[in-house]
N, CA, C, O and the ligand as a Tripos MOL2 file, in Angstrom:
@<TRIPOS>MOLECULE
protein
  245   243    62     0     0
PROTEIN
NO_CHARGES

@<TRIPOS>ATOM
      1 N         114.9430   71.0360   96.2310 N.3       1 MET1
      2 CA        114.9160   72.3780   96.7150 C.3       1 MET1
      3 C         116.2830   73.0600   96.5070 C.2       1 MET1
      4 O         117.2940   72.5400   96.9780 O.2       1 MET1
      5 N         116.3340   74.1740   95.8360 N.am      2 PRO2
      6 CA        117.6220   74.8320   95.6030 C.3       2 PRO2
      7 C         118.1600   75.5320   96.8290 C.2       2 PRO2
      8 O         119.3530   75.8290   96.8970 O.2       2 PRO2
      9 N         117.2940   75.8060   97.8140 N.am      3 TYR3
     10 CA        117.7350   76.5180   99.0090 C.3       3 TYR3
     11 C         117.5600   75.6640  100.2420 C.2       3 TYR3
     12 O         116.6280   74.8650  100.3380 O.2       3 TYR3
     13 N         118.4760   75.8440  101.1930 N.am      4 ASP4
     14 CA        118.4490   75.0340  102.3980 C.3       4 ASP4
     15 C         117.2510   75.3340  103.2760 C.2       4 ASP4
     16 O         116.5960   74.4240  103.7850 O.2       4 ASP4
     17 N         116.9670   76.6230  103.4500 N.am      5 ASN5
     18 CA        115.8890   77.0230  104.3210 C.3       5 ASN5
     19 C         114.9540   78.0220  103.6130 C.2       5 ASN5
     20 O         114.9530   79.2150  103.9190 O.2       5 ASN5
     21 N         114.1670   77.5070  102.6660 N.am      6 PRO6
     22 CA        113.2980   78.4300  101.9260 C.3       6 PRO6
     23 C         112.2610   79.0780  102.8560 C.2       6 PRO6
     24 O         111.7810   78.4500  103.7990 O.2       6 PRO6
     25 N         111.9300   80.3330  102.5750 N.am      7 ILE7
     26 CA        111.0070   81.0780  103.3920 C.3       7 ILE7
     27 C         109.9160   81.6890  102.5350 C.2       7 ILE7
     28 O         110.0570   81.8140  101.3180 O.2       7 ILE7
     29 N         108.8580   82.0550  103.1670 N.am      8 THR8
     30 CA        107.8780   82.9440  102.5650 C.3       8 THR8
     31 C         107.8720   84.2340  103.3610 C.2       8 THR8
     32 O         108.2130   84.2300  104.5430 O.2       8 THR8
     33 N         107.4970   85.3250  102.7430 N.am      9 VAL9
     34 CA        107.4650   86.6440  103.3740 C.3       9 VAL9
     35 C         106.0200   87.1060  103.4390 C.2       9 VAL9
     36 O         105.3170   87.1560  102.4300 O.2       9 VAL9
     37 N         105.5910   87.4460  104.6610 N.am     10 HIS10
     38 CA        104.1970   87.8270  104.9010 C.3      10 HIS10
     39 C         104.1090   89.2020  105.5090 C.2      10 HIS10
     40 O         104.9720   89.6170  106.2830 O.2      10 HIS10
     41 N         103.0390   89.9120  105.1450 N.am     11 CYS11
     42 CA        102.7230   91.1460  105.8570 C.3      11 CYS11
     43 C         102.4220   90.8310  107.3190 C.2      11 CYS11
     44 O         101.6840   89.8970  107.6330 O.2      11 CYS11
     45 N         103.0200   91.6450  108.2190 N.am     12 SER12
     46 CA        102.8270   91.3420  109.6660 C.3      12 SER12
     47 C         101.4260   91.7990  110.1430 C.2      12 SER12
     48 O         100.9920   91.4260  111.2330 O.2      12 SER12
     49 N         100.7440   92.5870  109.3410 N.am     13 THR13
     50 CA         99.4070   93.0460  109.7450 C.3      13 THR13
     51 C          98.3150   92.0870  109.3110 C.2      13 THR13
     52 O          97.4580   91.7130  110.1110 O.2      13 THR13
     53 N          98.3430   91.6720  107.9980 N.am     14 CYS14
     54 CA         97.2310   90.8450  107.5470 C.3      14 CYS14
     55 C          97.6810   89.4560  107.1410 C.2      14 CYS14
     56 O          96.8350   88.6080  106.8550 O.2      14 CYS14
     57 N          98.9870   89.1860  107.1020 N.am     15 GLY15
     58 CA         99.4450   87.8520  106.7850 C.3      15 GLY15
     59 C          99.6040   87.5900  105.3040 C.2      15 GLY15
     60 O         100.0740   86.5170  104.9260 O.2      15 GLY15
     61 N          99.2230   88.5500  104.4310 N.am     16 SER16
     62 CA         99.2870   88.3710  102.9850 C.3      16 SER16
     63 C         100.7390   88.1490  102.5170 C.2      16 SER16
     64 O         101.6860   88.6970  103.0800 O.2      16 SER16
     65 N         100.8710   87.3370  101.4830 N.am     17 GLN17
     66 CA        102.2000   87.2140  100.8370 C.3      17 GLN17
     67 C         102.3570   88.2140   99.7110 C.2      17 GLN17
     68 O         103.4070   88.2500   99.0710 O.2      17 GLN17
     69 N         101.3220   89.0430   99.4440 N.am     18 ASP18
     70 CA        101.3470   89.9930   98.3590 C.3      18 ASP18
     71 C         102.0670   91.2620   98.8090 C.2      18 ASP18
     72 O         101.4640   92.3340   98.8470 O.2      18 ASP18
     73 N         103.3110   91.1550   99.1390 N.am     19 VAL19
     74 CA        104.1050   92.2930   99.6210 C.3      19 VAL19
     75 C         105.1970   92.6440   98.6100 C.2      19 VAL19
     76 O         105.6730   91.7960   97.8560 O.2      19 VAL19
     77 N         105.5730   93.9170   98.6190 N.am     20 ARG20
     78 CA        106.5660   94.4310   97.6750 C.3      20 ARG20
     79 C         107.7010   95.0720   98.4350 C.2      20 ARG20
     80 O         107.5130   95.6500   99.5050 O.2      20 ARG20
     81 N         108.9030   94.9560   97.8520 N.am     21 ALA21
     82 CA        110.0580   95.6510   98.3780 C.3      21 ALA21
     83 C         110.4070   96.8030   97.4660 C.2      21 ALA21
     84 O         110.3020   96.6890   96.2450 O.2      21 ALA21
     85 N         110.8260   97.9290   98.0600 N.am     22 ASP22
     86 CA        111.3690   99.0050   97.2970 C.3      22 ASP22
     87 C         112.7190   98.6390   96.7260 C.2      22 ASP22
     88 O         113.5540   98.0690   97.4280 O.2      22 ASP22
     89 N         112.9480   98.9590   95.4550 N.am     23 ALA23
     90 CA        114.2310   98.5480   94.8600 C.3      23 ALA23
     91 C         114.5900   99.5140   93.7260 C.2      23 ALA23
     92 O         113.7360  100.2230   93.1940 O.2      23 ALA23
     93 N         115.8630   99.5180   93.3810 N.am     24 TYR24
     94 CA        116.3680  100.1540   92.1840 C.3      24 TYR24
     95 C         116.6500   99.0930   91.1540 C.2      24 TYR24
     96 O         117.1910   98.0340   91.4730 O.2      24 TYR24
     97 N         116.2840   99.3750   89.9030 N.am     25 ALA25
     98 CA        116.6580   98.5210   88.7920 C.3      25 ALA25
     99 C         117.5250   99.2910   87.8010 C.2      25 ALA25
    100 O         117.2800  100.4800   87.5940 O.2      25 ALA25
    101 N         118.5000   98.6870   87.1960 N.am     26 ALA26
    102 CA        119.3390   99.2860   86.1860 C.3      26 ALA26
    103 C         119.2540   98.4870   84.9300 C.2      26 ALA26
    104 O         119.1750   97.2600   84.9780 O.2      26 ALA26
    105 N         119.2690   99.1680   83.7770 N.am     27 TRP27
    106 CA        119.1970   98.4910   82.4850 C.3      27 TRP27
    107 C         120.4850   97.7620   82.2210 C.2      27 TRP27
    108 O         121.5690   98.3350   82.3340 O.2      27 TRP27
    109 N         120.3680   96.4590   81.8590 N.am     28 ASN28
    110 CA        121.5220   95.6610   81.4690 C.3      28 ASN28
    111 C         121.4940   95.4890   79.9560 C.2      28 ASN28
    112 O         120.6620   94.7390   79.4460 O.2      28 ASN28
    113 N         122.4020   96.1790   79.2060 N.am     29 PRO29
    114 CA        122.2970   96.1080   77.7400 C.3      29 PRO29
    115 C         122.6850   94.7410   77.2040 C.2      29 PRO29
    116 O         122.2930   94.4020   76.0880 O.2      29 PRO29
    117 N         123.4160   93.9650   77.9260 N.am     30 GLU30
    118 CA        123.8110   92.6300   77.4380 C.3      30 GLU30
    119 C         122.6330   91.6220   77.5490 C.2      30 GLU30
    120 O         122.3930   90.8160   76.6500 O.2      30 GLU30
    121 N         121.9330   91.7040   78.6570 N.am     31 LEU31
    122 CA        120.7870   90.8050   78.8720 C.3      31 LEU31
    123 C         119.4970   91.3920   78.3680 C.2      31 LEU31
    124 O         118.4810   90.6990   78.3100 O.2      31 LEU31
    125 N         119.5160   92.6870   77.9930 N.am     32 GLN32
    126 CA        118.3070   93.3400   77.4920 C.3      32 GLN32
    127 C         117.1570   93.2680   78.4890 C.2      32 GLN32
    128 O         116.0110   92.9890   78.1360 O.2      32 GLN32
    129 N         117.5020   93.5300   79.7410 N.am     33 THR33
    130 CA        116.4580   93.4910   80.7520 C.3      33 THR33
    131 C         116.8400   94.4270   81.9090 C.2      33 THR33
    132 O         118.0030   94.8050   82.0520 O.2      33 THR33
    133 N         115.8390   94.7980   82.7400 N.am     34 TRP34
    134 CA        116.1230   95.5600   83.9400 C.3      34 TRP34
    135 C         116.5830   94.6430   85.0200 C.2      34 TRP34
    136 O         115.9210   93.6440   85.3020 O.2      34 TRP34
    137 N         117.7000   94.9440   85.6390 N.am     35 GLU35
    138 CA        118.2730   94.1400   86.7080 C.3      35 GLU35
    139 C         118.1650   94.8750   88.0200 C.2      35 GLU35
    140 O         118.4080   96.0810   88.0670 O.2      35 GLU35
    141 N         117.8080   94.1870   89.0910 N.am     36 LEU36
    142 CA        117.7860   94.7760   90.3910 C.3      36 LEU36
    143 C         119.2290   95.0240   90.8670 C.2      36 LEU36
    144 O         120.0650   94.1210   90.8690 O.2      36 LEU36
    145 N         119.4830   96.2500   91.2590 N.am     37 VAL37
    146 CA        120.8510   96.5730   91.7600 C.3      37 VAL37
    147 C         120.8280   96.8620   93.2330 C.2      37 VAL37
    148 O         121.8650   96.7850   93.8920 O.2      37 VAL37
    149 N         119.6380   97.2020   93.7870 N.am     38 ALA38
    150 CA        119.5460   97.4760   95.2140 C.3      38 ALA38
    151 C         118.1410   97.1780   95.6840 C.2      38 ALA38
    152 O         117.1780   97.5500   95.0130 O.2      38 ALA38
    153 N         117.9980   96.5280   96.8000 N.am     39 ILE39
    154 CA        116.7040   96.2810   97.4150 C.3      39 ILE39
    155 C         116.7020   96.9090   98.7910 C.2      39 ILE39
    156 O         117.5740   96.6320   99.6140 O.2      39 ILE39
    157 N         115.7190   97.7560   99.0350 N.am     40 PHE40
    158 CA        115.6950   98.5320  100.2750 C.3      40 PHE40
    159 C         114.8150   97.8830  101.3400 C.2      40 PHE40
    160 O         114.0840   96.9330  101.0610 O.2      40 PHE40
    161 N         114.8940   98.3960  102.5360 N.am     41 ASP41
    162 CA        114.1810   97.8350  103.6740 C.3      41 ASP41
    163 C         112.7030   98.1250  103.6450 C.2      41 ASP41
    164 O         111.9320   97.4400  104.3160 O.2      41 ASP41
    165 N         112.2840   99.1180  102.8900 N.am     42 SER42
    166 CA        110.8670   99.5060  102.8630 C.3      42 SER42
    167 C         110.0330   98.4240  102.2180 C.2      42 SER42
    168 O         110.3760   97.9160  101.1500 O.2      42 SER42
    169 N         108.9060   98.0620  102.8850 N.am     43 ARG43
    170 CA        107.9950   97.0440  102.3640 C.3      43 ARG43
    171 C         106.5870   97.5880  102.2810 C.2      43 ARG43
    172 O         106.1370   98.2930  103.1840 O.2      43 ARG43
    173 N         105.8900   97.2690  101.2120 N.am     44 ASP44
    174 CA        104.4850   97.6480  101.0710 C.3      44 ASP44
    175 C         103.6430   96.4050  100.8900 C.2      44 ASP44
    176 O         104.0480   95.4520  100.2250 O.2      44 ASP44
    177 N         102.4580   96.4270  101.4950 N.am     45 CYS45
    178 CA        101.5090   95.3120  101.3440 C.3      45 CYS45
    179 C         100.4610   95.7070  100.3410 C.2      45 CYS45
    180 O          99.8310   96.7540  100.4940 O.2      45 CYS45
    181 N         100.2540   94.9110   99.3250 N.am     46 GLU46
    182 CA         99.2170   95.1960   98.3100 C.3      46 GLU46
    183 C          97.8010   95.0840   98.9150 C.2      46 GLU46
    184 O          96.8810   95.7770   98.4820 O.2      46 GLU46
    185 N          97.6410   94.2240   99.8980 N.am     47 ASP47
    186 CA         96.3370   94.0150  100.4880 C.3      47 ASP47
    187 C          95.9800   95.1580  101.4410 C.2      47 ASP47
    188 O          94.8550   95.6570  101.4230 O.2      47 ASP47
    189 N          96.9500   95.5720  102.2800 N.am     48 CYS48
    190 CA         96.7130   96.6860  103.2120 C.3      48 CYS48
    191 C          96.7920   98.0080  102.4980 C.2      48 CYS48
    192 O          96.2410   98.9990  102.9750 O.2      48 CYS48
    193 N          97.4740   98.0510  101.3460 N.am     49 GLY49
    194 CA         97.5850   99.2830  100.6120 C.3      49 GLY49
    195 C          98.5480  100.2690  101.1590 C.2      49 GLY49
    196 O          98.3590  101.4670  100.9500 O.2      49 GLY49
    197 N          99.5710   99.8520  101.8470 N.am     50 GLY50
    198 CA        100.5150  100.8070  102.3830 C.3      50 GLY50
    199 C         101.7440  100.1300  102.9400 C.2      50 GLY50
    200 O         101.9350   98.9210  102.8180 O.2      50 GLY50
    201 N         102.5830  100.9680  103.5650 N.am     51 GLU51
    202 CA        103.8080  100.4860  104.1280 C.3      51 GLU51
    203 C         103.5080   99.5400  105.2610 C.2      51 GLU51
    204 O         102.5710   99.7600  106.0290 O.2      51 GLU51
    205 N         104.2980   98.4830  105.3740 N.am     52 CYS52
    206 CA        104.0640   97.5100  106.4040 C.3      52 CYS52
    207 C         105.3560   96.9280  106.8630 C.2      52 CYS52
    208 O         106.3940   97.1640  106.2450 O.2      52 CYS52
    209 N         105.3310   96.1750  107.9240 N.am     53 SER53
    210 CA        106.4900   95.3740  108.2640 C.3      53 SER53
    211 C         106.1740   93.9350  107.8730 C.2      53 SER53
    212 O         105.0120   93.5650  107.7030 O.2      53 SER53
    213 N         107.1820   93.1620  107.7390 N.am     54 THR54
    214 CA        106.9800   91.7930  107.2360 C.3      54 THR54
    215 C         107.5470   90.7980  108.2080 C.2      54 THR54
    216 O         108.4140   91.1170  109.0210 O.2      54 THR54
    217 N         107.0440   89.5820  108.1160 N.am     55 VAL55
    218 CA        107.5610   88.4640  108.8920 C.3      55 VAL55
    219 C         107.9260   87.3720  107.9200 C.2      55 VAL55
    220 O         107.2610   87.1960  106.9000 O.2      55 VAL55
    221 N         108.9610   86.6490  108.2210 N.am     56 GLU56
    222 CA        109.4070   85.5490  107.3660 C.3      56 GLU56
    223 C         109.0530   84.2420  108.0600 C.2      56 GLU56
    224 O         109.2210   84.0710  109.2670 O.2      56 GLU56
    225 N         108.5520   83.3260  107.2310 N.am     57 LYS57
    226 CA        108.2000   82.0060  107.7670 C.3      57 LYS57
    227 C         108.9360   80.9270  106.9900 C.2      57 LYS57
    228 O         108.9810   80.9670  105.7600 O.2      57 LYS57
    229 N         109.4990   79.9840  107.6830 N.am     58 GLU58
    230 CA        110.1300   78.8930  106.9890 C.3      58 GLU58
    231 C         109.0540   78.0050  106.3420 C.2      58 GLU58
    232 O         108.0060   77.7460  106.9330 O.2      58 GLU58
    233 N         109.3380   77.5470  105.1120 N.am     59 ILE59
    234 CA        108.3770   76.6610  104.4620 C.3      59 ILE59
    235 C         108.5690   75.2500  104.9980 C.2      59 ILE59
    236 O         109.6580   74.6790  104.9380 O.2      59 ILE59
    237 N         107.4810   74.7110  105.5200 N.am     60 ALA60
    238 CA        107.5600   73.3610  106.0840 C.3      60 ALA60
    239 C         107.8010   72.3630  104.9760 C.2      60 ALA60
    240 O         107.2090   72.4580  103.9010 O.2      60 ALA60
    241 N         108.6680   71.4080  105.2390 N.am     61 ARG61
    242 CA        108.9030   70.3930  104.2180 C.3      61 ARG61
    243 C         108.5700   68.9990  104.7830 C.2      61 ARG61
    244 O         108.7010   67.9990  104.0780 O.2      61 ARG61
    245 ZN         98.8400   93.4770  104.7580 Zn       62 ZN62
@<TRIPOS>BOND
     1     1     2 1
     2     2     3 1
     3     3     4 2
     4     3     5 am
     5     5     6 1
     6     6     7 1
     7     7     8 2
     8     7     9 am
     9     9    10 1
    10    10    11 1
    11    11    12 2
    12    11    13 am
    13    13    14 1
    14    14    15 1
    15    15    16 2
    16    15    17 am
    17    17    18 1
    18    18    19 1
    19    19    20 2
    20    19    21 am
    21    21    22 1
    22    22    23 1
    23    23    24 2
    24    23    25 am
    25    25    26 1
    26    26    27 1
    27    27    28 2
    28    27    29 am
    29    29    30 1
    30    30    31 1
    31    31    32 2
    32    31    33 am
    33    33    34 1
    34    34    35 1
    35    35    36 2
    36    35    37 am
    37    37    38 1
    38    38    39 1
    39    39    40 2
    40    39    41 am
    41    41    42 1
    42    42    43 1
    43    43    44 2
    44    43    45 am
    45    45    46 1
    46    46    47 1
    47    47    48 2
    48    47    49 am
    49    49    50 1
    50    50    51 1
    51    51    52 2
    52    51    53 am
    53    53    54 1
    54    54    55 1
    55    55    56 2
    56    55    57 am
    57    57    58 1
    58    58    59 1
    59    59    60 2
    60    59    61 am
    61    61    62 1
    62    62    63 1
    63    63    64 2
    64    63    65 am
    65    65    66 1
    66    66    67 1
    67    67    68 2
    68    67    69 am
    69    69    70 1
    70    70    71 1
    71    71    72 2
    72    71    73 am
    73    73    74 1
    74    74    75 1
    75    75    76 2
    76    75    77 am
    77    77    78 1
    78    78    79 1
    79    79    80 2
    80    79    81 am
    81    81    82 1
    82    82    83 1
    83    83    84 2
    84    83    85 am
    85    85    86 1
    86    86    87 1
    87    87    88 2
    88    87    89 am
    89    89    90 1
    90    90    91 1
    91    91    92 2
    92    91    93 am
    93    93    94 1
    94    94    95 1
    95    95    96 2
    96    95    97 am
    97    97    98 1
    98    98    99 1
    99    99   100 2
   100    99   101 am
   101   101   102 1
   102   102   103 1
   103   103   104 2
   104   103   105 am
   105   105   106 1
   106   106   107 1
   107   107   108 2
   108   107   109 am
   109   109   110 1
   110   110   111 1
   111   111   112 2
   112   111   113 am
   113   113   114 1
   114   114   115 1
   115   115   116 2
   116   115   117 am
   117   117   118 1
   118   118   119 1
   119   119   120 2
   120   119   121 am
   121   121   122 1
   122   122   123 1
   123   123   124 2
   124   123   125 am
   125   125   126 1
   126   126   127 1
   127   127   128 2
   128   127   129 am
   129   129   130 1
   130   130   131 1
   131   131   132 2
   132   131   133 am
   133   133   134 1
   134   134   135 1
   135   135   136 2
   136   135   137 am
   137   137   138 1
   138   138   139 1
   139   139   140 2
   140   139   141 am
   141   141   142 1
   142   142   143 1
   143   143   144 2
   144   143   145 am
   145   145   146 1
   146   146   147 1
   147   147   148 2
   148   147   149 am
   149   149   150 1
   150   150   151 1
   151   151   152 2
   152   151   153 am
   153   153   154 1
   154   154   155 1
   155   155   156 2
   156   155   157 am
   157   157   158 1
   158   158   159 1
   159   159   160 2
   160   159   161 am
   161   161   162 1
   162   162   163 1
   163   163   164 2
   164   163   165 am
   165   165   166 1
   166   166   167 1
   167   167   168 2
   168   167   169 am
   169   169   170 1
   170   170   171 1
   171   171   172 2
   172   171   173 am
   173   173   174 1
   174   174   175 1
   175   175   176 2
   176   175   177 am
   177   177   178 1
   178   178   179 1
   179   179   180 2
   180   179   181 am
   181   181   182 1
   182   182   183 1
   183   183   184 2
   184   183   185 am
   185   185   186 1
   186   186   187 1
   187   187   188 2
   188   187   189 am
   189   189   190 1
   190   190   191 1
   191   191   192 2
   192   191   193 am
   193   193   194 1
   194   194   195 1
   195   195   196 2
   196   195   197 am
   197   197   198 1
   198   198   199 1
   199   199   200 2
   200   199   201 am
   201   201   202 1
   202   202   203 1
   203   203   204 2
   204   203   205 am
   205   205   206 1
   206   206   207 1
   207   207   208 2
   208   207   209 am
   209   209   210 1
   210   210   211 1
   211   211   212 2
   212   211   213 am
   213   213   214 1
   214   214   215 1
   215   215   216 2
   216   215   217 am
   217   217   218 1
   218   218   219 1
   219   219   220 2
   220   219   221 am
   221   221   222 1
   222   222   223 1
   223   223   224 2
   224   223   225 am
   225   225   226 1
   226   226   227 1
   227   227   228 2
   228   227   229 am
   229   229   230 1
   230   230   231 1
   231   231   232 2
   232   231   233 am
   233   233   234 1
   234   234   235 1
   235   235   236 2
   236   235   237 am
   237   237   238 1
   238   238   239 1
   239   239   240 2
   240   239   241 am
   241   241   242 1
   242   242   243 1
   243   243   244 2
@<TRIPOS>SUBSTRUCTURE
     1 MET1         2 RESIDUE 1 A MET
     2 PRO2         6 RESIDUE 1 A PRO
     3 TYR3        10 RESIDUE 1 A TYR
     4 ASP4        14 RESIDUE 1 A ASP
     5 ASN5        18 RESIDUE 1 A ASN
     6 PRO6        22 RESIDUE 1 A PRO
     7 ILE7        26 RESIDUE 1 A ILE
     8 THR8        30 RESIDUE 1 A THR
     9 VAL9        34 RESIDUE 1 A VAL
    10 HIS10       38 RESIDUE 1 A HIS
    11 CYS11       42 RESIDUE 1 A CYS
    12 SER12       46 RESIDUE 1 A SER
    13 THR13       50 RESIDUE 1 A THR
    14 CYS14       54 RESIDUE 1 A CYS
    15 GLY15       58 RESIDUE 1 A GLY
    16 SER16       62 RESIDUE 1 A SER
    17 GLN17       66 RESIDUE 1 A GLN
    18 ASP18       70 RESIDUE 1 A ASP
    19 VAL19       74 RESIDUE 1 A VAL
    20 ARG20       78 RESIDUE 1 A ARG
    21 ALA21       82 RESIDUE 1 A ALA
    22 ASP22       86 RESIDUE 1 A ASP
    23 ALA23       90 RESIDUE 1 A ALA
    24 TYR24       94 RESIDUE 1 A TYR
    25 ALA25       98 RESIDUE 1 A ALA
    26 ALA26      102 RESIDUE 1 A ALA
    27 TRP27      106 RESIDUE 1 A TRP
    28 ASN28      110 RESIDUE 1 A ASN
    29 PRO29      114 RESIDUE 1 A PRO
    30 GLU30      118 RESIDUE 1 A GLU
    31 LEU31      122 RESIDUE 1 A LEU
    32 GLN32      126 RESIDUE 1 A GLN
    33 THR33      130 RESIDUE 1 A THR
    34 TRP34      134 RESIDUE 1 A TRP
    35 GLU35      138 RESIDUE 1 A GLU
    36 LEU36      142 RESIDUE 1 A LEU
    37 VAL37      146 RESIDUE 1 A VAL
    38 ALA38      150 RESIDUE 1 A ALA
    39 ILE39      154 RESIDUE 1 A ILE
    40 PHE40      158 RESIDUE 1 A PHE
    41 ASP41      162 RESIDUE 1 A ASP
    42 SER42      166 RESIDUE 1 A SER
    43 ARG43      170 RESIDUE 1 A ARG
    44 ASP44      174 RESIDUE 1 A ASP
    45 CYS45      178 RESIDUE 1 A CYS
    46 GLU46      182 RESIDUE 1 A GLU
    47 ASP47      186 RESIDUE 1 A ASP
    48 CYS48      190 RESIDUE 1 A CYS
    49 GLY49      194 RESIDUE 1 A GLY
    50 GLY50      198 RESIDUE 1 A GLY
    51 GLU51      202 RESIDUE 1 A GLU
    52 CYS52      206 RESIDUE 1 A CYS
    53 SER53      210 RESIDUE 1 A SER
    54 THR54      214 RESIDUE 1 A THR
    55 VAL55      218 RESIDUE 1 A VAL
    56 GLU56      222 RESIDUE 1 A GLU
    57 LYS57      226 RESIDUE 1 A LYS
    58 GLU58      230 RESIDUE 1 A GLU
    59 ILE59      234 RESIDUE 1 A ILE
    60 ALA60      238 RESIDUE 1 A ALA
    61 ARG61      242 RESIDUE 1 A ARG
    62 ZN62       245 GROUP 0 **** ****
């Protein structure tokens, strides 16, 4: 495991892991890809279809 305390992020309403964070991406001409430069607090659940709050759960090992 590359991380000490890996977590999953769930929608607090339905428990789905299919959640999205609002973010800005900027073009990186050296890597030829869009890079995330900012991730905002706003979260959307794909299952609920709207803004939601999220809960983090530690992955049991
Ligand atoms: Zn949901």
